[in-house]
C-alpha positions in Angstrom: -7.6 -16.6 -6.7 -5.2 -16.9 -9.4 -6.3 -18.1 -12.8 -4.6 -21.5 -14.3 -1.9 -20.1 -17.1 -3.9 -20.1 -20.4 -7.5 -19.8 -18.8 -9.3 -16.8 -20.0 -13.2 -16.9 -18.4 -15.6 -15.1 -21.1 -19.2 -15.4 -21.3 -21.3 -13.9 -24.2 -24.4 -11.6 -23.5 -26.5 -14.7 -24.4 -24.5 -16.9 -22.1 -25.1 -14.3 -19.3 -28.9 -13.9 -20.2 -29.0 -17.9 -20.3 -27.0 -18.2 -16.6 -29.3 -15.6 -15.2 -32.3 -17.5 -16.3 -31.1 -20.6 -15.0 -30.6 -19.1 -11.3 -32.7 -19.8 -8.3 -34.7 -17.2 -6.9 -32.3 -16.3 -4.1 -29.1 -17.0 -6.5 -30.4 -14.6 -9.3 -29.9 -11.1 -7.4 -26.6 -12.2 -6.1 -25.2 -12.9 -9.7 -26.7 -9.7 -10.7 -24.6 -7.9 -8.2 -21.8 -9.8 -9.1 -21.8 -9.0 -12.9 -22.9 -5.4 -12.3 -20.1 -4.6 -10.0 -17.3 -7.3 -9.9 -17.1 -7.5 -6.3 -15.9 -10.5 -4.8 -18.2 -13.4 -3.4 -17.5 -13.0 0.3 -18.0 -9.1 -0.4 -21.3 -9.7 -1.8 -22.4 -12.3 0.6 -21.3 -10.2 3.6 -22.7 -6.6 2.3 -25.2 -5.2 4.7 -27.7 -2.4 3.8 -25.9 0.3 6.0 -23.2 -0.2 3.0 -25.7 0.3 0.3 -26.5 4.2 -0.4 -29.1 4.1 -3.2 -29.5 7.8 -3.2 -26.0 8.3 -4.3 -25.7 5.0 -6.1 -23.1 3.8 -4.1 -21.9 0.8 -2.6 -19.2 1.3 -0.1 -16.9 -1.9 1.0 -15.2 -1.6 4.4 -13.6 -5.2 4.5 -11.9 -6.1 1.4 -9.5 -8.2 0.6 -6.9 -5.6 0.1 -7.8 -4.0 3.6 -8.7 -0.9 1.8 -12.2 0.9 1.7 -13.6 0.7 -1.8 -16.7 2.6 -3.3 -18.5 0.8 -6.0 -21.1 2.9 -8.1 -24.6 1.3 -8.7 -25.7 1.2 -12.4 -29.3 1.2 -13.6 -29.6 -2.5 -13.6 -28.3 -3.2 -9.9 -30.4 -0.3 -8.6 -33.6 -2.1 -9.9 -32.2 -5.4 -8.2 -31.8 -3.5 -5.0 -34.9 -1.8 -5.0 -36.5 -4.8 -5.4 -34.5 -6.2 -2.4 -35.4 -3.6 -0.1 -39.2 -3.7 -0.4 -38.7 -7.3 1.1 -35.9 -6.6 3.5 -36.0 -7.3 7.3 -32.5 -7.7 8.5 -29.1 -6.2 8.2 -27.7 -8.2 4.9 -28.8 -8.0 1.5 -28.8 -11.5 0.6 -30.7 -14.3 2.3 -32.9 -17.3 2.1 -36.1 -18.0 4.6 -34.8 -15.2 6.3 -31.2 -16.2 6.8 -28.2 -14.7 5.4 -26.8 -16.8 2.3 -23.5 -18.1 3.5 -22.5 -20.4 0.5 -23.9 -20.6 -3.1 -21.4 -23.0 -5.0 -23.9 -25.7 -5.3 -26.3 -23.7 -6.6 -24.5 -21.8 -8.9 -22.8 -24.5 -10.5 -26.4 -26.1 -10.8 -27.0 -22.8 -12.7 -24.1 -23.2 -15.0 -25.0 -26.8 -15.6 -28.8 -25.6 -16.8 -27.0 -23.0 -18.7 -24.9 -25.4 -20.5 -21.8 -23.5 -19.1 -19.1 -25.4 -18.2 -15.7 -24.6 -16.7 -16.6 -21.4 -15.0 -16.7 -20.4 -11.2 -18.3 -17.5 -9.5 -15.0 -15.9 -9.4 -15.1 -15.6 -13.1 -17.8 -13.4 -12.8 -15.3 -10.7 -11.8 -13.4 -11.2 -15.2 -16.6 -11.2 -17.1 -17.4 -7.5 -15.5 -13.7 -6.2 -16.1 -14.0 -7.6 -19.9 -17.3 -5.9 -20.7 -16.1 -2.7 -18.9 -13.1 -2.9 -20.9 -14.8 -3.6 -24.4 -16.9 -0.9 -23.6 -14.0 1.7 -23.4 -13.1 1.8 -19.8 -9.4 2.2 -19.4 -7.4 -0.5 -17.5 -6.6 1.6 -14.1 -10.4 2.2 -13.8 -11.2 -1.3 -14.0 -8.5 -2.0 -11.3 -9.7 0.3 -9.1 -13.2 -0.6 -9.2 -12.3 -4.2 -8.7 -9.7 -3.4 -6.0 -7.1 -5.5 -7.8 -3.5 -4.8 -7.3 -3.1 -6.3 -10.7 -5.0 -8.0 -13.4 -4.3 -11.2 -15.1 -5.1 -10.1 -18.9 -2.8 -8.6 -20.7 -2.7 -4.8 -22.1 -2.9 -6.1 -25.6 -5.8 -8.0 -25.0 -7.6 -5.0 -23.4 -6.6 -2.7 -26.2 -8.0 -5.4 -28.7 -11.2 -5.4 -26.6 -11.4 -1.4 -26.6 -10.8 -0.8 -30.1 -13.4 -3.9 -31.3 -16.1 -2.5 -29.4 -17.4 0.5 -27.8 -20.1 1.5 -25.7 -21.4 2.9 -22.7 -20.8 2.9 -18.9 -23.5 0.1 -18.6 -21.9 -2.5 -20.8 -24.7 -4.9 -20.5 -28.1 -5.0 -18.8 -29.6 -8.0 -17.8 -32.4 -8.4 -15.0 -35.3 -10.3 -14.1 -37.6 -9.5 -11.1 -36.7 -12.4 -8.5 -39.4 -12.1 -5.6 -36.4 -12.3 -3.2 -37.1 -12.7 0.4 -35.9 -10.8 3.6 -33.1 -11.6 5.8 -31.8 -12.0 9.3 -28.5 -12.7 10.7 -28.4 -16.4 10.4 -26.3 -18.2 7.6 -28.2 -20.1 5.1 -26.8 -22.7 1.9 -28.5 -21.9 -1.4 
């Protein structure tokens, strides 16, 4: 998904916290996964337990936009989210509602953004937030591109360099997690 020229989506930590707080019980772990991995919506919604390796703290993606396998590290925040989901699982997919795999989240995400007072923001923008906070935490552009599975990236090097000089941090640039009481899922698809 290409960004319109001049559009640079960004949320402060406070806005991220507000967005997470406004997510429904079923949407919250999906948003947290996006914020902590930079994965695409389709990659997240199609994620199966066989792709998640909690012991090694990796998620392996076999079906990606670029048709290349990709490994995503699991940070402490995401580990907590996944362990909560694991306690309640009963099917193959991670994200579900009423026992069915979540198929669409656009309306629920838009409503959460509205309640959080965030406008002109899409689920895809969470990828940009993830990348921005990694860069602000000191990650190099090439590493971020590899984590995202991106051939290129819409921000320029000057902006990334500015982020890197302005803020320093760890490999976990932010940690937002709310227990969500998620439910287990089967193969059917349900709209959130």
